[in-house]
N, C-alpha and C positions, 0 to 999 in steps of 0.2 A: 813536312815539318813546318812550324810557324816561321822559322828563320828564312824559309825559302819563298815567302810571300813577296810578290812584286810591290813596288810603291803604289801603283794604281789599285791593286787589290786591297792593300792595307788601307788606303784612303776610302775605298768602298766599304770596308768593314767598319771603319770608324763612323761613317755616316749611318750605317745600320745600327751600331751600338748607340749613337746619339739618338736615333729615332726611338729605339727601344727604351732608352732612359727617359725620354720625353714622355712616353706612354706610362712608364712606371711612376713618373712624378705625379700623375693624377691621384695616386694613393696618398701622397704626402700632403701635409697640412698647409705647406707653402709652395708656391710655384716659382722656381728660380727664373730670374731674368738675366741671362748671361750676355755680356757684351764682349764679343770677340774682336777687340780693338787692337790694331797694330801698334806696337810700342815704338817710341820715337828716339831711342838712344842707341849707342854703339852696342853691338852684340858682345863686346868684350868687357862691358861694365859689370863689376860684381854686384849682386843683389845685397842691399843693406837690410838685414833683418832686425827687428826690435820688439821689445816688450813694452807696453804702455804702463807706466808706473810713476809714482810721485818722485820728483827730483831729490837727489842726495846732494847736499851742499858740502863743498870742501873749500879749503883756503886757496888763495892765489899766491903765486910766487914761492920763494924758498923760506920766507918768514912772514909773520904778521905781528900786530901789536901785542899778541898774547904769547909769543915765543916762536921757536923754530917750527918749520914744516919740513917733515922728513918723508921721502918716498923711497921704498925699498922694493927692488925686483925679487919676487918670490919664485917665479917659474917662467921659463921660456922654453916650451917643449912641444914636440909634434907627437900626437897620439895616432900612431899607425896601427899596427897589429898589437893591441894593448890589452886584450882580455887577460886578466890575471897578472898584468904588468903595470902597476900604477907608477906615476912619477913619484919618486922618493928622494928626499933631500940627501945630499952628499954629507959626509961627516963634517965638512966645513965648506963654506961658500954658498953657491946658489941653492936655495931650497931650505937652508937652515936659517930660521928667523932669529936674528939677534936684536934685542931691544935697541931702539934708536938712542943716539947720544943726547937726548933732551927729554923733558917731561912731556906727557900727553894725556889727554882723556877722551879723545875721539880717534876713531880709525875708520877708513873706508878702503875697500878694495876695488880694483878695476880689472875686470876679466874680458879680454878681447880675443876673438877667435876668427880665423879664416878657414875656409874649406872649399874644395873644388872636386867635382866628379859625382859619383853615385854613392849614397850611404843612407842608412837608416838613422833615425834619431837615437841618441845615446844618452844614458844617465851619467851624471858626474857628481862625485862627492869629494869635498875638500876637508882635510883634517888638520888640526894642530895636535900632533901626537895621536892620541886615541879619541879626541873629541871632534865629532863632525861639526863644522862651522858654516858650511855652504853646500847646498844640494841644488844642482842645476841640470838642465838637459840641453842637447844641442839642436840647432836647426838642421834640416835636411839640405845638403848642398845641391847646387845646380851644375851643369856642365861648365858654365862661365864663372862660377865661384860665388861665394857669399861671404859676408863679414858681419859681426855684431859685437857690440860692447855692452857690458852690464856693470853698473856701479852699485855697490852694496855697502851699507853701514854695518860696522862690525865692533862697535865699542862695548857691546855686551860681553865680549871676550877679553876685556882689558887685563884681567888677571893672568890670562895666558900670554897675551902680547908682551907683557912686562917681563917675561922669562924666555930663555932660549927654547925654541920649538922646532921639532922635525915636521916639515911640510910633506903631507902625503896627498896626492890628487889622483883619484881613481876614476878614469874615463875609459871603460872597456870598449874597444873598437875592433873591427875586423877589416883586414885588407886582403883582397884576392883579386882574381881576374874580373870578377863581377862587381864587387863593392870596392871602389877605388878611392873613395874620399877619406883622407886623413884630416885631423883637426890640429891646426897650428895655433897654439895658445900662448898668450902672455898674461901673467898675473902680477899685479903690483899692489902694494899697500901704502897708504898715506896716513901719517900720524901727525896730529896737531892738537891744539888746546882751544877750547871754547869755555869761557867763564860760565858758571852756573849750570854746567851739564849735570845730568842725573847721576846718581850713584850707581856704580857697577858692582857686581858680585866680588866678594873677597877671595873665594875659592870656587873652582869649577871641577866637577867630577863627571866622567862619561859613563853612561849606560850603554856599553858597547862590548864588542868581542876583544878589545884591547890587543890588537895585533901589530901595533906600530913597531914593537921590538923585532918583529919578523919582517919589517918593511912591507907590510900588507895592510889593506884597508880594514876597518874595524866594524863595519856594519853587520848586523844580524840579518839572516834570511829566514823568514817564517813561511810555512810552519816547521821547517826542518830543524832550526836551531833552538836552543834554550836561551832566550833573550833576557838573561838575568845577570846581575852582578851584585856583589856585597861590599858594604862600606861600614866603617866605624867613624861616625861624625865627630868633629870637634864638639865639646860640651858647651860652647858659648855661642851657638848659632841662634840668631834672633829671627831670621826669615829664610825660608827655603822654597825654591821654585824649580819645577822640572819642565823642560821643553821636550816635546815629542816630535820626531821627524819620521814620516812613514809614507810610502807610495807603493801602489801595486805594479807588478811587472808580469810579463808572460800571460798566464791564464787569468790574472787578476788586474790587468791594466784597465779593462773596461768593466770593472766589478759592478757598476751601476746598471748594466744591461743583462747581468746574469740571471738565470732562471732558478726556480726552487730545485732542491736536490732531487725531488721526485719527478721532475720534468726534463731532465737532461737528455733523455732519449725520445722526446716527443717527435722530433723531425728526423729520426734516424734514417728513415727511408728516402728523405729528400736531401737534406744538407748535412746530416750526421749528428754526432754528439755535441751537446751545448755545454757551456761552463755553468757550474752550479753554485750552491751555498747562498742563493738569493741575491738580489741587488743591494742588500744592506751590509755595511761594514762598520765595526766599532773597533777602535784602537784603545786598549786598556792599559793603565798604569796600576801596578800592584805593589804594595809595600808589605813585606812579610806575608805574602799571599792574600792580602786583603785589598779590595778595590779602593784606590785613592783618587781616581779621576779617569775621564775618558776623553777621546777626541773622535768626532764623527767626520771623516776625511772629506776635504774638498775634492771634487772630481777633476783631477788634473787631466788635460788632454795634451799629449805631446805633439810635436810638429809633424809626425807621420800619422797622427790618429784620425780615424774616421775617413778623411779624405785630405791628401796633402795640400790641395788647392786652398784650403782655409788658411793655411799658416805661412803664406809667402806674400808679403814680407812680415805681416803682423803675426806674432806667435800667440799662443793661447795664454789666458790669464795665469800668471805665476809660473809659466813654463821655464823661464830662465832663473827663477828663484823660488823654489817650492817652499811654501810657507809652513812654519812650525806652529804648534799650539802649546801654550803654557798652562801648567796646573800648579796651583799654590799648595805645597804640602807642609806649610807652617803649622797647621793643627797637629801634625805628627811629631813636632819637635820634642815634647816631653818624653816620647818614646825613643826618638832618633838620637837624642843627646844623653842617653843613659849609659854610655860608655861601652855598650855591646855592639856587635855587628848586625846589620839589618840588610835585607835583600830587596832590590828593586827589579821589577820584571815588567817586560812589555809583551802584550799579547794582541793578536788581531783575530776577530771572530766574525763570522757571518751567521746565517740561520740554517737550522735543520728543520725540515717539515715532515709530517707523517703522511702526506698524500691526501689528507682530509681537512685541509685549510687550517691546520694548527702548526705552530712553529715555536721553537726555542733557540736560544743562542747555541751555535754549533761548537764553539770553542776552537775552531780551526777554519781554514779557507783553502782554496786552491793554491797553486804555486805561481808566484810567490810575492811576499811583501818584504821590502827592504826597510829596516827600522833601526833607529838609534834613539837615545835620549841623553839629555844633559842636565846635570843638577847644579843649580846656582845657589851658593850659600852666602849669606850676609851675616857677618860676625858682630858680636857685642864686645864689651870690654874684655881685655886679656884676663885670664884666670877666673872669669865669671862663669856661672853655670845656669843653663836653661832647664827648668823643671816644670811640673804642672800635672794636669789630669790626663788620664788615658783618653785618646781620641774616641769620640762617639761617631759611629758610622751609621748613617741613615741612607742606605743604598739599596732599595728594593729592586727586584728584577724589573727589567723594562717591560712596558706594555707592548705586546706584539699582535698585530692583526694582519692576516693574509687571506687572499681569496684568489681563485683562478677559474677560467672558463675556456674550454676547448671546443672548437667547431671543426667539422669535416667538410670536405668538398664533395662534388657529385660522385666521384669515384670511391669515396669512403676513406680517403687518405686524410690525415690530419692537416688542417689548413691554417687555422688562426688560433693562437694561444694568447689569452689576455690574463695578465696576473698583476695583482695589486699588493702593496706592502705599506704598512703604517706602523711606526715605532715611536714611542715616547719614553723619556727617562728623566727622573729627578734624583739627585743625590746631594747630600750635605755631610760634610765632615767637620766636626767642631771639637774644641778643647779649651781649657784654661791654661794659659802660659804664665810662668813666673820668671822674671829676670831681675837683676839688681835695680833696673829702672822701674819696676812695678809689676802689677799683675793685670792681665787683660784677656779678653776672649778672642779666640782665633777661629775662623771658619772659612770653608771653601764650599761653594754651591754651584750646581749645574742644572739647567733645565733645558732639555733638548726635544725637538720634534722633527719627524721625518716622514715623508710620503713619497711613494714611487708607483708609477703606472707604466707597464710595458705591454706592447702589443706586437707580437710576431705573426705576420700574415704571409699569404702566398707560399705556404710551406716553409716559412722561415727566412725567405729571401728579402722581406721588408720588415723593418723594425722601427717602432715609435717608442720613445722613452721620454717621460716627464717626471722630473724629480724635484723635490724641495727639502732643504735642510735648514732649520733655524735653531738658534741656541743662545743662551745667556749664561756666561760664566762670571762669577763674582767672588771676591775675597774680602775678608775684613780689613785688609790693607788699603781699601778703597779702590783696588783694581777691579775693573769689569770689562767684559767684551761681549757685545751683542752682535751676532753675525747671522748672515743669511746667504745661501747660494742656491739659486734655482737653475735648473737645466732642462732644456728640451732639445731632443735630437731626433730627426727623421733620416733614415738611411735605407737604401735598397741597392742590391747588386744583381748583375745578370751575367750569364755566360752563353755565348753563341755556339753553334755546332763547330765553327772554325777555331774555337779556343779564345776568341776575343772576349774581353771582360770589361765591365764598367761599374762604377759606383756613382750614385746620385745621392746627395745629402743636403740637409739644411740643419742649422742649429741656432739656438738662443740660449745664452748663459750669462750668469751675473755673479758678482761678489759684493757684499755689503758688510762693512765693519764699522763699529762704533766702540773705540777703545778709550777708556777713562782710567786715570790714576797711574800708579807706578808700575808700568809693565817692564818686564825684564827684557823682552825682545823689543827691538825698535818698532814703534808704531808709525814713524815718519814724522810725528809732530815735533820731535826735538830738533829737527832740521830748521824749524821756523821759530823756535824759542831762542833767538840769537839777537845780538846787538852789533856784532862786528861785521866787516866787509868780508863776505865769502864769495864762492863762485857757484854757479849752477851749470850743469852740463846740459846745454840746449842744442838742438839740431839745426844745422845750416840747411840751405836749399837742396843739398845732395843727400841729406839724411844722416850725415856724419855727426857724432856727438862732439861739440866744441865747448870749451870752458869759457864762460862769460861771467864777468863780475856782477855781483848782486848785493846791493846795499839796502838793508831794511828801512822802511820809512821811519821818521822820528817818532811817530805815534804808534809804532808797531806794538800790538798787544802781546800778552803772554797767553798761552793756550793750555787748557787742561785735558782736552780730549781730541782724538783724531777721528774724523768721519771720512771713510773711503767708500765710494760707490762706483762700480764700473759694470758695463754691459757690452757683451759681444754678440753680434748677429751675423750669420753668414750662410752662403750657399756655395756648393762646390760639386764638381764632377771630376771623375778620374776615368780615363779611357786607355785601354791597352789593346793593340792589334799588331800582329806581326812582331817585329822587334822594336816597336816604339811604344812609348807610354806618354800621355798627355794629362796635365792637371789644369783645371780652370776653377776660378773661385772669386767670390766677392765677400769681403769681411769688413764690417763697420764696428768701431769700438768707441764708446763714450766713457770717459774717465773723469771723476771729480774727487778732489781731496780738499777737506775743510778742517778748520779747527774751531773748538768751542772756547770762547774767551774766559779767562780767569777774572773774577770780579767785574763782569761786563755790566754795563748799565742796564741792559735788558737780560734778565736771567736766561742763561742758555743760548745767548746770541752766537750764531754760527758765522764764521768768516770764510769765504771761499779763498783758498790759497793757490790751487793749481787746478787747471782744467785742460783736457785734451780731447778733441773729437777728430777721428781719423778714419778714412775709408781707403781700402785697397781693392783693386780690380785686376785679376791676372797678373800679379806681381808688381803692378804699378800703383803708387800711392796717388790717388785722384784728388783727395781732399785731406788737409791737415791743418788744424787750428790748435795751437799750443799757447796757453796763457798762464803767466805767473804774476799774481797780484795785479792783474789788469794789463800787464805788459806782454805784448805778443812776441814770441821768440821764433815762431815759424808760421808762415801765412799759407792760405790755401793755394795749391799749385800741383804741378805734375812732378812726380819723382819716380824714376823707373830704374830697372836694372836687369841685366841678362837679355835673353831673347827666346822666343818660343813660337809655336805653331798656333795659328788662329787666335793670337793674343794670350794664349796660356803658356804653361811651362812644359817644354818638351824634354823628356829625359830618355835614356836608353831603357829598354824593356827590363822590368824587374823579374829576373829568372828565379823560379823555385819558391815563390811566396804564395801564401794562401789569402784570398780576398776575405774569407770569413774570419781569418785570424786578424787581418787589418781592422775589421769592424768589431772584433771581440766576440764573435759568435761560435767559438770553438775552433779546433785545429783546421778542419776543412781540407780540401784538395788544392794542390797547386794549380797554376794556370795551365801547365802542360798536361796535368791529369784531367783537367776539365775539357780539353779539346775533344770534340766529338759528342760530349754529353748533350749539349744543345738546349739549355733551359733559358728561355727569354721570358721575363716577367712583363706581362701586359695587363695593367690593372691588377686584378686579384686572380688572374688565370695564368697558369703556366702553359706555354706553347712548346711542344716537343718538335 
């Protein structure tokens, strides 16, 4: 049995796995340079995890020149064995939001979590009643503990915050003799006023399962659920926007690595069945069964994804705050304001192929996608009525091109599968709208392009993924969003005859956004269109978020656009032998947030507002430069937490998990089942 291995034998096996991983690395496009440095802090220090993102500004003190500042405790709760058991507000007291005793137009929440032990990453959803307002995920804890804080702007939900709300927070967790880590959480909301803030929606409706009355979360799970709901709109709506929140779980977590449906059994004899429906996904919004807009999802990588060593202490882009996408449905208002009921539906689709390099939208995916939507309504004058023309829908089927090539090894077994996907789509919805203030044209347009290359080699043990998604969304309201998210991942895994396993991986990924005009969701730029003294949460030398006053310069310009650009590059190894597992990793992230001036002297002048460059090696922050308007809040230096072997993170053995599932290559065998199989990948040759 593996648990009977002696420390010396375990160490020997680790060296064997390291050697095998080094050989497998030759197949990868980058060669990791691991620095097994001994860390310099107490083994009792908790690891401070963090997501790199633009600062959220909040007021200092109990009041400011614009009125009172009110902070409310929404949740103080430990998620232990919590699958199907969300935190739910009591009938009164903690968890029931009551509007503060003063006026406000800005809201920010503070979500702080501690955890210790062994645990997978978990998905968390926060609701105000039936409306999802925050989607997050957890970091994976260590034996010595972790802590993180995330600050999020929430003024887009002002219409909800101004009425009593039941707070529901769903964070499904498992506690047993193996997975011991609970999540101790604190959630607060701060309400305040900033002059000149953007207008928030007057009414908000959920596209959800509406289960708050049962004290349950309201997300749909696709493809099993019917993700639709019906509403009768007020007849004086002058603008309507829908936000979509969607992420893949289980067989869909690594959807961008999936194979075509005709290829799921390609490596049945070596590693087993693969996940299908192609590496392309489209989230669709339909109104009365007609396409109103789409979202091509950002490839979220949670903190246990690919190799855990990537994500300690820097987590993946958007992992603590999964980004939503907004679709302007104002062109539909002449229909939606007719006094009748209308249906809003969310679907997620991949591709179906015929095995001869032709594919169409599948209309479904594997299991599963967690989805919700939110409808934001901006009303006109009381008793007024919005009318106009029936919306014109120009939404042809997307252009889809696929190809694949399979090679065999010397024994005649399938060895390398190369498959490519390219999809593009243009759509425009338009109408003429009439209100008491006049007649105008309304439109919503999207132009999207996607390419993906995947190579599965060595019988499926090595995978290379390169993907690019670009798009432009634009509305006649002057809102537009240009976005791009490239991704490159190399990963290989091995299993020795003794049951030891290893993962070797490199990745490079990015996110670029250019948001202009009246976005409903916060773009981050509204935090800088201020004139009053607020505070920025900056990190001290220990990595803790501390509130520091921030006074804008006298010549502080106003901004019309937000420009965000970030890049993550990393290399990681995961080793497991005996009853011990080890993670090693290096991750670098560059983050830049800028604003485009309003009435700038030079047209389109861009001003850098915030910048952060950070590097972490084996849980230690080795370099960290954080600059806000030229002022440095944290300087290069060493920040560490926890303790580990050979400079990495040592955890207890992960019992009963599948390496292939960790990498998203199908269900696979558990480590215990792999014992005695004895596949070691050396280059492109399997050695028995």
